[in-house]
C-alpha positions in Angstrom: -11.4 31.4 -10.8 -10.7 28.3 -8.7 -8.6 28.8 -5.5 -5.3 27.1 -5.9 -2.5 26.9 -3.3 0.5 26.2 -5.4 2.7 25.4 -2.4 0.3 22.7 -1.3 0.2 21.1 -4.8 4.0 21.6 -5.5 4.9 17.9 -4.9 2.3 16.8 -7.5 3.6 19.5 -10.0 7.2 18.3 -9.5 6.3 14.7 -10.0 4.2 15.6 -13.1 7.1 17.5 -14.6 9.4 14.5 -13.9 7.0 12.2 -15.7 7.1 14.3 -18.8 10.9 14.7 -18.5 11.4 11.0 -18.3 9.2 10.3 -21.3 10.8 13.1 -23.4 14.4 12.2 -22.3 13.9 8.6 -23.2 13.3 9.6 -26.8 16.9 10.9 -27.0 18.7 8.2 -25.1 20.6 5.5 -26.9 19.7 1.9 -26.0 22.6 1.5 -23.6 21.6 4.8 -21.8 17.9 4.1 -21.3 18.6 3.2 -17.6 19.1 7.0 -17.0 15.4 7.4 -16.9 15.5 5.6 -13.6 18.0 8.2 -12.3 15.8 11.0 -13.4 12.8 9.3 -11.7 14.8 9.0 -8.5 15.8 12.7 -8.5 12.3 13.8 -9.2 10.8 11.8 -6.4 13.5 13.1 -4.0 12.7 16.7 -5.0 9.0 16.1 -4.5 9.6 14.6 -1.1 11.8 17.5 0.0 9.0 20.0 -0.9 6.4 17.8 0.8 8.3 17.8 4.1 8.0 21.6 4.1 4.2 21.2 4.5 4.5 19.4 7.9 2.2 21.0 10.5 0.2 23.0 8.0 -3.4 22.7 6.7 -4.0 24.1 3.3 -7.0 23.9 0.9 -7.6 24.2 -2.8 -10.4 23.8 -5.3 -13.2 24.7 -2.8 -12.0 22.4 -0.1 -12.0 19.2 -2.2 -8.2 19.0 -2.3 -6.4 19.6 1.0 -2.9 19.3 2.4 -3.4 18.3 6.1 -1.5 16.0 8.5 -3.2 13.0 6.9 -2.1 14.0 3.4 1.4 15.0 4.3 1.9 11.7 6.2 0.8 9.5 3.3 2.4 11.6 0.5 5.7 11.4 2.3 5.3 7.7 2.8 4.4 7.2 -0.9 7.4 9.2 -2.1 9.8 7.2 0.2 8.4 4.0 -1.3 8.8 5.4 -4.8 12.5 6.0 -4.1 12.9 2.5 -2.9 11.0 0.9 -5.9 13.0 2.9 -8.4 16.2 1.7 -6.8 14.9 -1.9 -7.0 14.0 -1.4 -10.6 17.2 0.0 -11.9 19.2 -3.3 -12.1 16.2 -5.6 -12.8 14.9 -3.6 -15.9 18.4 -2.8 -17.1 19.4 -6.5 -17.2 16.1 -7.7 -18.7 16.1 -5.4 -21.7 12.7 -4.0 -20.9 11.3 -0.7 -22.2 12.7 1.3 -19.4 11.5 4.8 -20.3 7.9 3.5 -20.6 8.2 1.6 -17.3 9.4 4.7 -15.3 6.7 6.8 -17.0 4.0 4.3 -15.9 5.5 3.9 -12.4 5.6 7.6 -11.7 2.1 8.1 -13.1 0.9 5.6 -10.6 2.7 7.3 -7.8 1.2 10.6 -8.9 -2.2 9.0 -8.3 -1.2 8.1 -4.8 -0.3 11.7 -4.0 -3.6 12.9 -5.3 -5.6 10.3 -3.5 -4.0 11.4 -0.2 -5.4 14.9 -0.6 -8.7 14.2 -2.3 -11.8 14.9 -0.2 -14.2 14.5 -3.1 -15.7 11.3 -4.5 -14.9 12.1 -8.1 -11.3 13.0 -7.3 -10.9 9.9 -5.2 -12.1 7.7 -8.1 -9.9 9.4 -10.7 -6.8 9.1 -8.4 -7.5 5.5 -7.6 -7.7 4.6 -11.3 -4.5 6.6 -12.0 -2.9 4.3 -9.4 -4.3 1.1 -10.9 -4.3 1.5 -14.6 -0.5 1.7 -15.1 -0.3 -1.5 -13.0 -2.2 -3.4 -15.7 0.5 -2.6 -18.2 3.5 -3.0 -15.8 2.3 -6.5 -14.8 2.6 -7.6 -18.4 6.0 -6.1 -19.1 7.6 -9.6 -19.6 5.7 -9.8 -22.9 7.2 -13.2 -24.0 6.3 -14.9 -20.7 2.8 -16.5 -20.7 2.6 -16.0 -16.9 3.2 -12.3 -17.3 0.5 -12.1 -20.0 -1.9 -14.0 -17.6 -1.0 -11.7 -14.8 -1.8 -8.6 -16.8 -5.0 -9.9 -18.2 -6.3 -11.1 -14.8 -5.4 -7.8 -13.2 -7.1 -5.9 -16.0 -10.3 -7.9 -16.0 -10.7 -7.9 -12.2 -9.7 -4.2 -12.1 -12.4 -3.3 -14.6 -15.0 -5.2 -12.6 -14.1 -3.6 -9.3 -14.1 -0.2 -10.9 -17.6 -0.7 -12.3 -18.9 -1.9 -9.0 -17.3 1.0 -7.1 -18.4 3.7 -9.6 -21.9 2.4 -9.5 -21.9 2.8 -5.7 -20.5 6.3 -5.9 -23.1 7.3 -8.4 -25.9 6.1 -6.0 -24.3 8.1 -3.2 -24.3 11.2 -5.4 -28.0 10.6 -6.2 -28.9 10.2 -2.5 -26.9 13.1 -1.1 -26.6 15.5 -4.1 -22.9 16.1 -3.4 -19.5 14.6 -4.1 -17.6 16.3 -1.2 -17.0 13.9 1.6 -17.8 16.4 4.4 -21.1 17.2 2.8 -21.9 13.5 2.2 -21.4 12.8 5.9 -23.8 15.6 6.8 -26.5 14.3 4.4 -26.1 10.7 5.6 -26.5 11.8 9.2 -30.3 11.6 9.1 -32.6 8.7 8.8 -30.7 5.8 7.1 -31.9 5.0 3.6 -31.7 1.5 2.2 -30.3 2.7 -1.1 -27.6 4.7 0.7 -26.6 1.6 2.6 -26.5 -0.5 -0.6 -24.4 2.2 -2.3 -21.8 2.1 0.5 -21.6 -1.7 0.3 -21.0 -1.4 -3.5 -18.1 1.0 -2.8 -16.7 -1.3 -0.1 -16.8 -4.2 -2.5 -14.9 -2.2 -5.1 -12.2 -1.2 -2.7 -12.0 -4.8 -1.4 -10.9 -5.9 -4.9 -8.2 -3.1 -4.8 -6.7 -4.2 -1.5 -7.1 -7.9 -2.3 -9.4 -8.8 0.6 -10.8 -12.3 0.7 -13.0 -13.3 -1.1 -11.9 -10.7 -3.7 -8.3 -11.7 -3.6 -8.0 -14.4 -6.3 -6.3 -12.1 -8.8 -3.4 -11.1 -6.5 -1.2 -14.2 -6.2 -1.1 -15.0 -10.0 -0.6 -11.3 -10.8 2.3 -11.0 -8.4 3.9 -14.2 -9.6 3.7 -13.3 -13.3 4.8 -9.6 -12.9 8.4 -8.5 -12.9 9.5 -8.7 -9.2 9.8 -4.9 -8.7 6.2 -4.5 -10.1 5.0 -7.2 -7.7 6.6 -5.3 -4.8 5.0 -2.1 -6.0 1.5 -3.8 -6.3 1.7 -5.5 -2.9 2.9 -2.4 -1.0 2.3 1.0 -2.7 -0.9 0.2 -4.7 -2.5 -1.6 -1.8 -1.6 1.3 0.6 -3.2 3.7 -1.8 -6.4 1.7 -1.7 -6.4 1.8 2.1 -5.6 5.6 2.1 -8.8 6.2 0.0 -10.8 3.7 2.2 -9.8 5.5 5.4 -11.1 8.8 4.1 -14.4 7.3 2.8 -15.2 5.2 5.8 -14.0 7.4 8.7 -15.3 10.7 7.2 -17.7 10.4 4.3 -19.6 7.2 5.3 -19.1 7.5 9.1 -22.9 8.1 9.9 -23.7 4.6 8.5 -21.0 2.8 10.4 -23.5 0.5 12.2 -24.4 -1.0 8.9 -21.0 -1.4 7.2 -18.6 -2.1 10.2 -19.9 -5.7 10.6 -19.0 -6.3 6.9 -15.5 -5.2 7.6 -15.4 -7.6 10.5 -16.2 -10.5 8.2 -13.8 -9.4 5.5 -11.0 -9.0 8.1 -11.5 -12.5 9.6 -11.7 -14.2 6.2 -8.7 -12.3 4.9 -6.5 -13.1 7.9 -7.5 -16.7 8.0 -7.4 -17.6 4.3 -4.2 -15.6 3.6 -2.2 -17.3 6.4 -3.5 -20.8 5.8 -2.7 -20.7 2.1 0.7 -19.1 2.7 1.6 -22.2 4.7 1.5 -24.3 1.5 3.6 -22.0 -0.8 7.0 -23.0 -2.2 7.5 -20.0 -4.4 8.8 -16.8 -2.7 6.7 -14.3 -4.5 3.5 -16.3 -4.0 4.4 -16.7 -0.4 4.8 -13.0 0.0 1.5 -12.5 -2.0 -0.5 -14.5 0.4 1.3 -13.0 3.4 0.3 -9.5 2.1 -3.3 -10.7 1.8 -3.2 -11.8 5.4 -1.6 -8.5 6.5 -4.5 -6.7 4.7 -6.8 -8.5 7.1 -5.2 -6.9 10.1 -5.5 -3.5 8.5 -9.2 -4.1 7.9 -9.9 -5.0 11.5 -9.9 -1.3 12.7 -12.6 -0.5 10.1 -14.8 -3.0 11.9 -14.4 -1.0 15.1 -15.8 2.3 13.7 -19.0 3.6 15.4 -18.4 2.0 18.8 -17.0 5.0 20.6 -13.2 5.1 19.9 -12.8 5.9 16.2 -9.5 7.8 16.7 -7.9 4.7 18.3 -9.0 2.5 15.4 -7.8 5.1 12.9 -4.4 5.4 14.6 -3.9 1.6 14.6 -4.8 1.3 10.9 -2.5 4.1 9.8 0.4 2.7 11.8 -0.1 -0.8 10.4 -0.2 0.4 6.8 3.1 2.3 7.2 5.0 -0.4 9.0 3.7 -3.3 6.9 4.6 -1.6 3.7 8.2 -1.1 4.7 8.6 -4.7 5.9 7.0 -6.2 2.8 8.9 -4.0 0.4 12.1 -5.0 2.2 11.4 -8.7 1.7 10.8 -8.1 -2.0 14.0 -6.1 -2.2 16.0 -9.2 -1.0 14.2 -11.3 -3.7 15.1 -8.7 -6.4 18.7 -8.8 -5.2 18.8 -12.6 -5.7 16.6 -12.7 -8.8 19.4 -13.1 -11.3 20.6 -16.4 -9.7 17.1 -17.7 -9.1 14.7 -16.6 -11.8 12.1 -19.1 -10.7 12.1 -17.5 -7.2 11.6 -20.9 -5.5 12.3 -21.2 -1.8 14.8 -24.0 -2.6 16.7 -21.7 -4.9 17.4 -19.2 -2.1 18.5 -21.8 0.5 21.7 -21.4 2.5 22.1 -17.6 2.4 23.8 -17.7 5.9 24.9 -21.3 6.3 27.0 -21.4 3.1 27.9 -17.7 3.2 26.1 -17.1 -0.1 24.8 -13.8 1.0 25.0 -13.3 4.8 24.1 -9.6 4.7 20.9 -10.4 2.7 20.2 -13.2 5.2 20.3 -10.8 8.1 18.1 -8.3 6.3 15.5 -11.0 5.4 15.4 -12.1 9.0 14.5 -8.6 10.0 11.7 -8.4 7.4 10.2 -11.8 7.9 10.3 -11.7 11.7 8.9 -8.2 11.7 6.0 -9.4 9.5 5.5 -12.2 12.0 5.2 -9.7 14.8 8.3 -10.5 16.8 9.3 -7.8 19.4 11.1 -5.4 19.4 10.7 -5.1 15.6 8.2 -2.7 14.2 5.8 -5.3 13.1 5.2 -6.3 16.7 4.0 -2.8 17.5 1.8 -2.7 14.4 -0.1 -5.9 15.6 -0.1 -4.7 19.2 -1.9 -1.5 18.4 -4.5 -3.2 16.2 -5.2 -5.9 18.8 -5.3 -3.2 21.6 -7.9 -1.3 19.6 -9.9 -4.5 19.1 -10.0 -5.4 22.8 -10.7 -1.8 23.8 -13.8 -1.9 21.6 -15.0 -5.3 22.9 -14.5 -7.1 19.6 -13.2 -10.2 21.3 -14.1 -12.7 18.7 -12.5 -11.0 15.7 -9.5 -10.0 17.8 -9.1 -13.5 19.1 -9.1 -14.8 15.5 -6.5 -12.2 14.7 -4.3 -13.6 17.5 -4.7 -17.2 16.2 -3.9 -16.1 12.7 -0.8 -14.4 14.0 0.4 -17.8 15.3 0.1 -19.2 11.8 2.1 -16.3 10.4 4.8 -17.0 13.1 5.1 -20.6 11.9 5.5 -20.0 8.2 7.7 -16.9 8.6 10.0 -18.8 10.9 10.1 -21.9 8.7 10.7 -19.8 5.6 13.6 -18.0 7.2 15.0 -21.3 8.4 15.1 -22.6 4.9 16.5 -19.4 3.4 19.3 -19.1 6.0 20.2 -22.6 6.9 19.0 -24.8 4.1 21.3 -26.6 1.7 22.7 -24.2 -0.9 22.4 -24.8 -4.6 25.0 -22.4 -5.8 26.7 -19.0 -5.3 25.2 -15.6 -5.3 26.7 -13.0 -7.6 27.4 -9.5 -6.3 24.4 -7.2 -6.5 24.9 -3.5 -7.4 25.7 -1.1 -4.6 22.3 0.6 -5.2 20.5 -2.7 -4.5 22.3 -3.3 -1.2 21.7 0.4 -0.3 18.0 -0.1 -0.9 17.9 -3.3 1.3 20.0 -1.6 4.0 17.7 1.5 3.9 14.6 -0.7 4.4 16.2 -2.8 7.0 17.2 0.3 9.0 13.5 1.3 8.9 12.6 -2.1 10.4 14.7 -1.2 13.4 14.0 2.5 13.5 10.3 2.0 13.2 10.5 -0.4 16.2 12.4 2.2 18.2 10.5 5.2 16.9 7.0 3.9 17.2 6.1 6.5 19.9 7.0 9.2 17.4 5.0 7.5 14.6 2.1 7.1 17.1 2.1 10.8 18.0 1.9 11.6 14.3 -0.9 9.2 13.7 -2.7 10.7 16.8 -2.4 14.1 15.2 -4.0 12.7 12.0 -6.7 10.9 14.0 -7.5 14.1 16.1 -9.3 15.4 13.0 -11.8 12.6 13.4 -12.2 12.8 17.2 -15.3 14.9 16.6 -16.7 14.3 13.1 -19.0 17.3 13.3 -16.1 19.6 14.1 -14.0 18.2 11.3 -16.8 18.6 8.8 -17.3 22.2 9.9 -13.5 22.8 9.6 -13.6 21.5 6.0 -16.6 23.7 5.1 -14.8 26.7 6.6 -11.7 25.9 4.5 -13.9 25.7 1.4 
């Protein structure tokens, strides 16, 4: 019989039960009551989060050590469940007003978040692959939920085709890794790859990296993202740019820092190139955007470049520092970007085209002063203005780069940061002080609560970075000695 720690997998079980409950309850709701599926989703995510928090400080193992609950898993699971609560709140009004199939939407959304929970605990290639596809596949359908909109059809089709291609490339690489090492467990793979490097193993790792580069929309694998975000319902675009991308990075952290660490000298230069291209292209193209969702899409592509930079530092003597900076950046970026999308959702009824000109004058004409203040926090934090959280995210990444002697890529990151300062400042100037086109209707209390919740995190993360840094150090301590970590996982198995 497999060893199963039911306390460790309780959050997944709760979310799975919520998924089934939402689907079954939707069958009995009348049309005007379909929105209640969102309430059930919110309660289920809240219950899963409460149980997850009871696992803080513990390390538990199930299924022969291939599925664990450790500080890394608890950190990311808690983060994904908090994001799930925010996305559900953003979705309630949008999908209720638009006459979408709400039960099906919440079923798909929660299924994707279930994949995010499992990817955080997976220490096995097969489980990582299944979890990542569970994250991605519902997104193909959610992107096309505006079925009568050609842009939404295009978004879904592009996401599906590129997703299938990236899956094929990644799975081929994983199959080669299994053929070389004879194992799917990451700790065992690291042990097998620790000997003389084999060309086929190096090629396999690069195939896996290419597959994940599609998932996190890294240049030059990014071309699907802006069109998909623009054509999707805005809450879905927020979900794809934040939660789905963070899930890809969560899987990539485990693969590169643990499973493929012995081959770092071969793949870390690839990440350096990907990081530089992603930061540069994302910021340059964002300068030219006049549509808010496309602007945030290219901004999120540029932010992915900063997250990729620590991967380029692996194998040069300070892996924990690189790991800590990547984890911090993922968490802080996600909250800031999700907050910016929350403001767009709050204004979506009055500006369905989501053009920058449609949002002008939020402060100057008193259209929506509270939303103007919140948007300032989000955009300026994404730009890296102190003392907001985004400043510390960039600071730790740059600190890690300079500490490792990666002066060229870190210098390019600084220059790209100047570009992001420019378009974030000019965007906010237009939104807050431009000439207004009309009035903004009152958004539901839940929408303002979601924006306020995320804005508070922008401030709290800035003030509480030392606490976040300590938690990320606890997570990274597992990787300070790869041999010791591998031995610990084998003992747990």
